[in-house]
N, C-alpha and C positions, 0 to 999 in steps of 0.2 A: 311419268309424273315430273321427273327433274325437267324437260325440256318445257313443260305446260309453267313450271314456276320461273324458270329463265325467260320465257317469252313475257311472262306478265311482270317480271322486273325489269325487262327491257323497255316493255310499253309505258311502264311507270317512270321510268329515267326520263323516256322521250317526253312524256308528259310535263314533267318537271322542267325538263329544259325549253319546251313550248311555252310554257307558262312564264317563266323568267325572260324568254326573249321579247314577250309583249311588253314587258315592263321596262325594258332597256330603251324601247322607243321614246319613253318620256324621261328627260332629264332634269325635270322639274319636282321637287319634293315638295308638295303643295302645303303639308304641314308645317315644314321648314320656313317656308316661304311666307306663312302667316305669322308663325311664331316670331320668326326675326324682324319682321316689319312693325309688327304689334310691339314687340318690346323695345325696339329702338324708339317707337313714338311714345311709349309711356314714359322712357328715360327723358324725353324731351318736355314732356308734360308735367313730370312729377313736380310737385309743390305750385302749381301754377291753375287757376280757376280760369283763366282766360285763354283765348287763342295764341297758339304759338306757331310761328313761321316755320315750315317745313324747308330746310336747307338741303337735305340728302337727296340725291337724284333717285336713288333707289326707293325711297319711301314716297317720293311724289309720283313716280311711275305706278307703285304699287296702288297707291289711293286712286290713280285714274284708274287703272285696270279693274279694281275692285267696283268702282262705280260703274263701269260698263258691265260687268258680271252682274251686279247687284239691280241694276236700274236705279240706283239711289244716287245722290250726289254726296259723295264723300269728300271732292275735292273740290276746291274753288280755283280761281284763275290761275293757269300754269306758273306764272311768274310770282304769284302770290298765294301759294297754297298753305293753308293754315290747318292745324289739327287741335282738338280738346279733348277732354276726357270723354264727353258725350260722344263725339264721333268715334274714339278707339272702342266704347261699349257698343256702339251700334254695329260696327264691323264684327265684333267678336259675337254678337248676339247672331248677326245675319251668317256668319261662319258656322256656327254651331247648328241652325237650322238648315243651311244648304250644303253642309260639307261631303254628304253622300253623292251630290251631283256635280261636285267640282271636280272637273277633269283636268288632266294635264292640256290636252287639246283646248279645251275651252281658255285657261290660263295664257297658253302660249297665242291663241288668237287674240284676246283681249291686248295682250301685249304689243302686237304686231300693230293693232290699230292706232296705238300712240305715235307712231311714225309712218303714216302712209306714202306710199310712192307718189310721185308726180302722176296726176291723171291727165291723158292725151285727149279724152272726149267725156261728153256727158255720160255716155252709157258706163264708162269705169267708174264714174263717180256714184252713179245711181247703184251699180253694183256693191261699190263699198258701202253704201248707207244700208242696202238690205244686208249686207253680211254683217254689218254693225248691229242691226236690229236683231239678229239670230244668235249673238252671242249672249245676250241677257240669259240667265237661270230663272227659270220662271216656276218651277216645280216645287 
């Protein structure tokens, strides 16, 4: 009986370690990413009913990555990205609806598309656009 309990405890410990090792593959805390960027943008727009120019690179990248993931245009021209209360509410609403589908891999992939490598041929360019289409969360 003691051997069975020992084996069960050992298997249980192994499963816990295995599950935690899967989580270590992702160095992005999705909730923190959204909270940090949304909080920063809310501070920018506080007291303004107009568009506010986003100057922080992290916020600009976030807006572009979320635009890719959502299929919605939350970001304008890269050199002139603006945000307002309506955009922030739309991002929050989208995040609440799609939170369970947003994975670390999807976030990393969206951010990786912001700075594509130089393309050597048309096939690489086509592959890039095919992958770009697949990053959108449609569920």
